[in-house]
N, C-alpha and C positions, 0 to 999 in steps of 0.2 A: 907602575902598573904595566903589565905586558898586554899584548893584544888579546890573548885568551881570557885573561881576567876581565878585560873590558867587554868582550863579547858576552861572557857569562852574565855580567852585570846588566847588560842591555836586555838579554833574553829574560832574565828574572824580572826586570822592570815591566816588560810587556806581559809576562805571565800574571803579574800582580794586577795590571790593569784589567785583564779579563776576569780575574777572580773578584775584584771589587765591583765589576759590572754584574756578575752573576749574583752577588750578595744583595744587590738592590732590586732584584726582580723576583716576582712570585713564579713558582714553577711553570705555570701554563704559558708565561711569556717567553720562556726559553725555547719553546717548540712552535711558536707562532711564525707563520710566513706572511710577510707584508702582502705579497701577491704570488701567484703560482710560479712565476719565473725567478723568485728570490729565495734565498736560503734562510732558514731559521738559525738562531744562535746555536742550537744543538747541532745542526748540520754543519755549520762552520767549524765547530769544535771537532766533530767527527772527521772532517777533512784535515784539519790541522794535526789531529792525532794520527791519522793514517799516513800523512806525509812524514811526520816525525819518526814514526816507527820504521817506515821504509828508508828514509834518508840516513838515520843515525844508528840503526842496527848494523853491526859489522862494518862500520863506517869506512875504515881504511882498507878493507879487504874485499868488499862486494859492491856491485853497482847499487847506487842509491835508489834506484827504482826496482824494488824487489818483485820477482815474478808472481808472488801471491798477493800483491797489493791489488785491491779492487777500487781504483780511484773513482770511477763513476758511481759506485754504490755509496761512497762517502757523502754524496749529496742527497741521498734518500733521507727524507724526514721521518725516520723510523725509531729514533731514540724516544722513549716514553717517560723516563724518570730523570730527575736531577742527578740522582746517584749514579745512574748509568752514564750520563754525560760526564760527570766529574771523574769517574773511573777512567774513561777514555782520555780525558784532559790530562790527568795526573800521570797515566802510563806514558803518554807521548812526551811530556816534559821530563819525566824521569830518564828515559833513554837519551834524550837530547843532552840534558845536563850531565848525566853520568859519562857520556861520550866526550863532551867538551872537557870535563875535569880530568879525563884520562889522557888527553893530548898534551904534547910538549910543543914548545916553540919550534923545535926542529921539524915537527910534523907538518907545519904550515906550508912547507914547500913541496910536500909529497903530492902526488897526483892521484885523484880518485875519479870514479866515473859516476855520472848521473845520466841515465838513459843513453848509455854508451858514449857520452861526450866527456872528454877529459876536463877536469877542473883541478886547480890547485886546492888544497884543503882551505886555504885562505879565501879563495873565490867561492867555494862551496858554503863556508860559514857566512860570508857576506850575502850570498844568494838567499839564504834562509833568514838572515837579519832584515832583508827587504820583504820577503814573502810573509812571514808570520805577523809582523806589525801591520801589514796591509789588512790581513784578515781580522786581527784584533781591533783595528780601527773600525771595521764593519761591526764587530760585536758591540763595541762601545756606542757606536751610532744607533744601532738597533735598541740597545739598552736605554739610551736617552729617549728614544721615541716611545718605547713601551712602558717605561717605569712610572710615568705619571709625575711623581715627585722625584727629583734627581739630585744627588749630592755630587758635586763636581769632583773629577778625578785629578784635576790640575788646579790652576789658579781660577777661582770662580769669577765669572763675568762681573766687571765693575770693581774688582779688588786688586787689579794689577799694581796700582800705585802703592797701596798699603803693603802688598807682598814685597815689592821691590825695596821699599824703604826699610822694612824689617830685615831683609836679606843683606842689603848693603850696610846697614848699621851693625849687624852681627859680624860680617866679614871684616869690616874695618877695625873692629876691636881686637883682632888677632894679628900679631906682628909677623906671623909666618906667611909669606906671600903664596906659598903652595896651598894654603887653606883658603885663599881669597877667590 
């Protein structure tokens, strides 16, 4: 597996965590702000989508901070439907994943700009691999607080030993060390 395949896999994993969180929440919880200084899930989605559209559109040829981006407005809690939120979410992820799929390993050493600062393509991808999971972690945390009843997105509390036993038993049955 090359770096780009690995990065795509990681981005898709975090996208899935966000979507599994949305699925556990009633619509009104997507727009709830814990307090006036915090963001709703929908506002975080709006910010992620704005960042993705800016960073990944014309990725190799234009500055990642597009002149028409309105970053401050991304934090306004003005999305009012789940569908509007999901439309932004999907549009952001689409441009990110399409761009990553169009890159080659040779592109990783090219230089791009973000806010006029040079970054290698590899650095720019890593920057976003840190930024997006940070915000998706916020989404998951808010989801857990707002859901009432929550289905774990990873190993449920108290089930680590059972999970590990099943995983290790499964992997030891396969003679191929690459699959362990």
